[in-house]
N, C-alpha and C positions, 0 to 999 in steps of 0.2 A: 504493499500500499504506500503509494507517494507521500512525501511530508509536504507540508504547506510550501516550503521554500522550493521543492521540485515541481509542486504544481504550478508554482509562479514562473519558474525557469523554463518550463515547457509552454507558457502561454504564449502565443503569436500576437501580433498587432491586433486583429481585430477582437480578439479576448481581453487583451489589455485595455482598449477602448471601452469595452463593456463593464469592465471592474471600474474604472474612473467613474464612468456614469453611474454606477450602483452607489459611489459614494458622494455625488453629486447631491448638495442640499438643496437645490432648486429644482429637481424633477420631481412629478408628481407620484403619488401612490401608485397609482395603474401602471406606471413605467417599472417602479420596483416589483409590483407583481409579476409583470412580465418578463424581467430578468430572473426573478426567481423560479419561474415555470420552466424558461427555455434557454437561459444562458449557459456557457460551459463551466465547468466546475470552479475554475480560478475567479470568475465574476460572482458565483455565487459564494465563493469564500470570503471576497471583499464584502459582499452585502451583508452576510450573515455574522462576520465576525468583527468588522471594523467600524459600525456606526450604529447609532441610536436608531430603532425602527418604528413606525406607525404600528397600530396594535392589530389592524388587518394584516400587515405583513407578517407580524409576530405569529399570528393564528395560523397563516399560511405555512411558516418555517416548521412550526410544532407538528403538523400534519403532512409535513413533505417526505416523499417515498425515500429520497436518498439519505443514506445513513450519514455519509460526509458531511451532507448540508446541515442536518440536524447537530452534528456534533461541533461544527464551527460555531454556532448560535450557542452551546452549552458552555463555550470558553469567551463570549464577548463580553469585553470590561464595560462596554458603553450604556447597556440595556439595563433595566432594572432587574435586580436578582429575583425578584419573583417572577419575572418571566423566564427567566432561565430555569426556574424551580419546576416549570411545567413539565420539563422533561425528567424529572425525578425516576418515574417509573418506565422510561422508554425501553421499548423491547430488544433493543441492540446493546449489549454490554459496552461497547465502544462508546457509544453516546453517554451513557451513565458514567463511564470511566473519564470522560472528558468533563463532565459536569463535576464529578469529585474532585478533579485535579484544578477546576477553575480557570479563570482568564490567564492568560500571558501577559500580565500586566508588567510595564517597565518600571512600574512605581509600586512596590508591594504594600506600601502604606496607605494606598488609595483602594484597595480591594475592598469591596462591600461584601458583607457575609450574606449567605443565604437566609432564609426566614427560619427561626429557630425550629418550627415544626417540621420543615422539610430536612434540617440537619439530623433531627431526632429520627425522622423515618429513615434516613439514610444509614444512620448508626444501627438500627435494628434490622435492615433489609439487605444491606450492601454485604460483601464477602471483606475478608480482612485485607486484601490488596488494596481495594478501594477505600476503606474506612481509615486507612492510614493516612490519606491526604485530607482528610475533613477537619483537620484542626484549622485550616485556613479560613474555614466558613463558619467558624463559632463565633456569635457576638460576644460582647463582652458580659451581658448580662447572664446568658446561658453558661458561659466560662465560669462565672461567680457562684453560680447555683448548682452545676453539674453534679457535686459531689452528694448533694442532697435531691437529686431528681427523683420523682416517684417511681421511675421506671429503673429496675435494678440493672439491666443490660447498658442502660446510659450510664447509671454511675460507676459501672466497672470501665466502660470505655474512657468515661472522662478520668477516671483514677490512673490508667495507664498511659493517658495521653498528657495529663497536665500534673500529675503528681498528688499526694494527698493533702497538700495545703498546709495549713496550721497545725499545731500539736493537738489542738481541740477537734479539729476535723479529722485527723487521723484516729484519734481515739473515738469519735463517731463510726467511723468505717470500720475500725476492728470489732466493733460492736452491732455492726450492720444484720439486718434479719436475712440476708442473702449469702449463703454459702461462698458463692464466687467472688462476692465484694470482699467478704471478710479475709479470703485466701489472698486476694490481691492485696489487701492492707497489709497483711504480715508480711508479704514480700516486700513491701515498702519499709515497713517498721525495721526490717533486719539490716537496711541500710544504714540505720542510726546507731547499729550496736558495733561498736570497735571490735569487739572479738568475733562476731560474724565476718566482718570485713576483713580481719586480718586471716582469718581461715580460707575465706572465698579467695582473697587476692590473687589474680594469675601471676606465675613467676616470671612472664615474657610480655615485652612490650604488645600491646592491644587495646582495643577501645575499650574493653570492660576494666582493663587496669587503669587507662588514662581516667574514666569517669570516677572510680573509686579514689585515686588519689587527688583528683580535683575537689571533688563535691561529697564525699562520704566520711562516715566518723572514722578517724584513725586512731589507733593503738600506738601507745609509745614504744612497743616492739615495731611495729610498720614504720613509723618515724625513724628510728634509730637504725633500721635496716636500709632504708632509701638514704639516709645521710653516710652511711657506712660504705654500702654495696648497691648501689643504683643499678637497677636491670637496664634502664635506658637514659640516655643523655639529657631527658627533659624531666625526670622524674623530681630532681630537687625543685625546678621551677614550678612543676605541678602541686608539689605539697605547699609550696610558698603561698601560692593563692587559696588553699584550702582553710575554710573559716574554722575548723575544729583544731587548727595547729597549736600545740600547746605554747604559752607564752615566753618559755625558756628557748624554745625552738624558733620562734620569730626573731628573739635577739640574737640568736646564733647566725640566723641567716643574714640577719641586718647589717652584720659587721663587716667592716672592708678593710683590712690592712693589706699592704702589699704583701706578696708571696715570702720575702726575705723577712719582712716584720713579723708575719705570722709565724714563721720559723722560730725567730727570737723570743716571741712571746710564750709560744708555746713551751719553750724550753726554760723560762724565768722560774726560779725556785720560790720567789716571793709571792707567786699567784695561787690560790687555790684552785681545785679542779673546775667548779663550777665557772670561775673567772676565765680560767682559760680556755676552756670549752666556748665559752660566748663570745671570745675574742678571734678564735680561730675560723675565720669567714670562708664561707663557699666562694670560690674564684669566680664563679659564673656570673657576670652581672645581670642576666637574665633573671637568676633566681632572685637578685637583691631588688630588681624591678617589680618583681612580683610580690614580694615582701613589704615593699615600700607602700602597696596599696591595702595592706591587712588591718583590719579595724582594730586588732589588739595591739599595734605597734605602740610601744609606749614612748614618753620623752626622751629617755637615753637613745632609743634605736633611731627616732627621729632626727635627733641632733647628729647622730653618725652619719644617717642616709643623706642629710642636707650637705654634707661635705664630702660625699662619696666622689671616688675618681671618675666614675662613668656619668656624662651628662643626662642619660634618659632615666638614670636612676634618680639623680636630684630632682628630674622634672616630675617623676611620678609623685616622691614623696612632698614636693611643694605644694600639691593639692589635697593632702591628708587632712581630713576633717578636724583632726586634733591640734592643727596649728593656728596661731593668730595670725592676722594680716602682717603684722610687725616681723614674726618670725620667717613668714613667707619672702616677705622683701629682702631678708638677708640671705636668703638662699641664690647661688650662680645659677639660674636656669633659662634656657632658651626654648621658645615656644615654636614649634614648625608652623611654615605657611602653606606647605603643600599638602595638606590631609585632604583628604574627601570631605566636604560639608555638603551632605546629602541629608535626607529626611530622617527623622527619628519616630519609630513606630511607639506611639505612647504606652506605658505600662498599665497594667490593671489598676494599680494602686497610684493615684496621683502624689505628686512630692510633696512634701511639707510647705505651704506657702512661706514660712520664715525661712527654710532652707532656700528655696529658689530667691528670694529677695536677697539673702545674705550672698549668694553666688553672683547675683546680678549688680550687685554693689561692689563686689570686690575689685581690687586691683590687679588680681590675675586673670589672664585673657582666658585660660582653660575653664575656670569656674564660670566666668560670664559666658562663655560657650555652651557650658551645660544648662545654664539659665535660658539661653536665646534658643534652645531646643525644646522648651516647654510649651506644649501647645495651649496650656492655660495661663500662660503670663499676663500679668495685669496691663491696661492700656498704658499707665506710667511708666512703665517697665519698658514696654514695647517702645515707645518715643525715646527712651533713655538709650536703649540698646541699638535702635536704628541709626544712631549717629556716632556708634562706637568706632573707634580708631582701628580694631582689629578686623580684618576681612572675613574671618571664621566667624565671629560673634554677629557679623551683619548678615552672612550668607545664611547661617544656621537659622536666625530669625525669620529669614525672607522664605525658607524652604518649609519652616514648619507652623508659623502662627498662622491662624485662618483668618487675621486682619493686618497681615503685613501691608504697610503702605506702598502704593504704586511705585513713587521714586526709589524706594529700596529694592523692591522687586527687579527695576530696570538697572539699578546702579550694580546689584548683585550679579545679574547676568552677563553685563558687559566687563565686569572686572574678573569673576570666578571662571575658570576653565576647568573645573574639576569634575567628577562624577556627579550626575543629576543636575547639571547645568540646566538641561533643555526642559526639566520638569518646572521650573521658575516661569516659564512662558504660558504655562497652563495653570498658573496659581489665579484665584478669583480676580485679584487686583491688577494684574497684569495690564500695563497701559497699552492703548493702540495709537492714540493720538501722537502725533510729532515724530514718529518711528521712520518717517521718510527720510530723516536728517540722516540717518546711518547707512544710506544706500552707497556710499563710496567707503565705508569702513573697511580696513584692512583685513579684519578677522571676517570669514566667510559667515560664521554663525551669527555675527552681530550685523553683517550686511543683509542677511534675510530677514531681520526684523524690519525692514522697509516694507516687506511684503506683507506684513500684518496691519498696516497702517490704511484704512480704507480712503485717505486723501493722498495717498501716493500718487503722482502722475503718470498717465499712461506711457510717456517716452521713457521715465525711469523704470517701468515695469518691464517694458520692452527690452530696455538695455540689460535688467537683469535676467531677463529669459535666455539671454546669450551669456551669462556669468560663467567663469571657468570652474566655479564649483557646482557639483551635480545638485546638491541640496537647494542652494540658491535657485538655479533654474527651475527644479521641480516646485518651489514655492511660488516664483513668479509665475508659472504656468498655471495656478490656480487663482491668480488674483483678478477679480471682475473688471480691473481698468486694462488689462492686457487689450491692446486693438484687436478687433475682431480678423484682421488678415492675418495676423501673427497667430492668433489661436487656432485658426484654420491649418496654418502650417504646422503646428505643434500636434495636432491630430494625426499626422502622417509621420510623426516622428517616433520611432521605436522607442528611443528613451523617455520620452515626455507625453506621449498620448494618453498615458493613464492619467497623469496630472491634468492635462488638459481637458480631458473629458469629466473631470470633477469641478470645473469652473463654473461658478453659479452663472456666468454671463452667457453660457452656449445656448444658441439660439432653439426655441422649439423645433424649428424645422430639422435641424441639424440632430438633435436628440430623438426625433421621429425616425429620420434615415438610418441613424445607427441602431435603432432597435429593429426595425424591421429588415435590414439587412444582416442582423447577427454581428454587427460590426464591422463589416467588410467594407461599407461605404461610409465616408464622411462628408462627401461633397456630392451635391447632384451630379450626375453626368452631363458633360457639355453637349448641347444640341447643335447641329447641323442647320444652317439655312438653306432655303430651297435650292440656292444656286451651288450648294454642295461646299459652301465656305464652313470653317469651324467657328 
């Protein structure tokens, strides 16, 4: 079965024209229904996967006889999830699998969950292979209540997917009336038992060992074994991030003498065993970076890490919540500017408002970046961080806050070139007016902004349709100010016919001709006069 990329690669000029027509916002519902009924698969893929659809077209898609056509709609990120949910009991496993997998959204934070009743139905009726993908569709309210859901099968699935939750929730699950729920809860409870973890810990590097060293309750014997004879090169770094790490081990991993100094300290006779043990540091800076983030890091360890020889260790400890602003200011750290400042998926539990405000007012850019990624940031802090002198703060605010102002969004797009940049143009407040001024910008992504301005002149749009950058050319081909003669030319262009056919300024006669000829003709055939002249 061909992949979507293979389907598109095999599409010829007529099919690409029809695929563009399927995305044209100006074509009537009757044309969409005709394309759904008669167009080749690549055009139906564009129609069913890449746009919102009128109700009548959705009805026709749900009843369409072709499995692939329905499966494309099952992964459409543009339609209401309740419309996709109508495929929940589709007779074809392939369609149900695509519904369970969900849309191929470039920005996962924007995925809208399926209705709760649909998800519960899928948990109860889908096989294990398909149920493994359902976590993406679980709404926040359903996830918060799933451990107490009245249906035992749903409680079991939620426990396996999201864990037991709090200690009180685990206690309730251990006393659940359902045998399967109780057994699943017991399996989770074992992971909080250091003795069980010690006995079950694999003696080779593998996913299970990694999970246990990072997240599970560790006995002193396990910690000592990892420190003395680690199985893998990352073992020490793993336990350094484990919240159950004993305080004395945190102190050990935080120390940072140079190798020669460590040797001298270890041989000193005026130190007791505990002092000597605490000063003989792990030489791996990756271990110290991990432990620098540990919540149990004490004042002495924080002071030691604040002068660590590794700049990334100093940076990691500089944002420790136990430090005051004055202590942070004394640390020699450097904040990277080449990070990816993309969207942050909100957690189930909002951050404490006092913590968010403290971070937003901090002199440390990394703490202000944390605050800027909070979707619930109050208006006064939005205004303050919108003018921050740190690029990361400004872009994270633009990426994540629903009320990010238009000037901030535009500035962020122009200045930031990292991952998630294109997402900024689809934020609710991204401006359109005045973007024609960027038509000559050296960055093609910024140059393409001019095609988003409805006031960009036809001469500029035509010039941009011949731009060296293919994305700029395609964007210009969709602009309604493109001169009709140039639009007609592009309908014959193998590269840009798809974009040109999606142009809302395409005249109705051309639309009609494309539909009637199944995309083979975009212009009426030339007529000869009675004298035989063309």
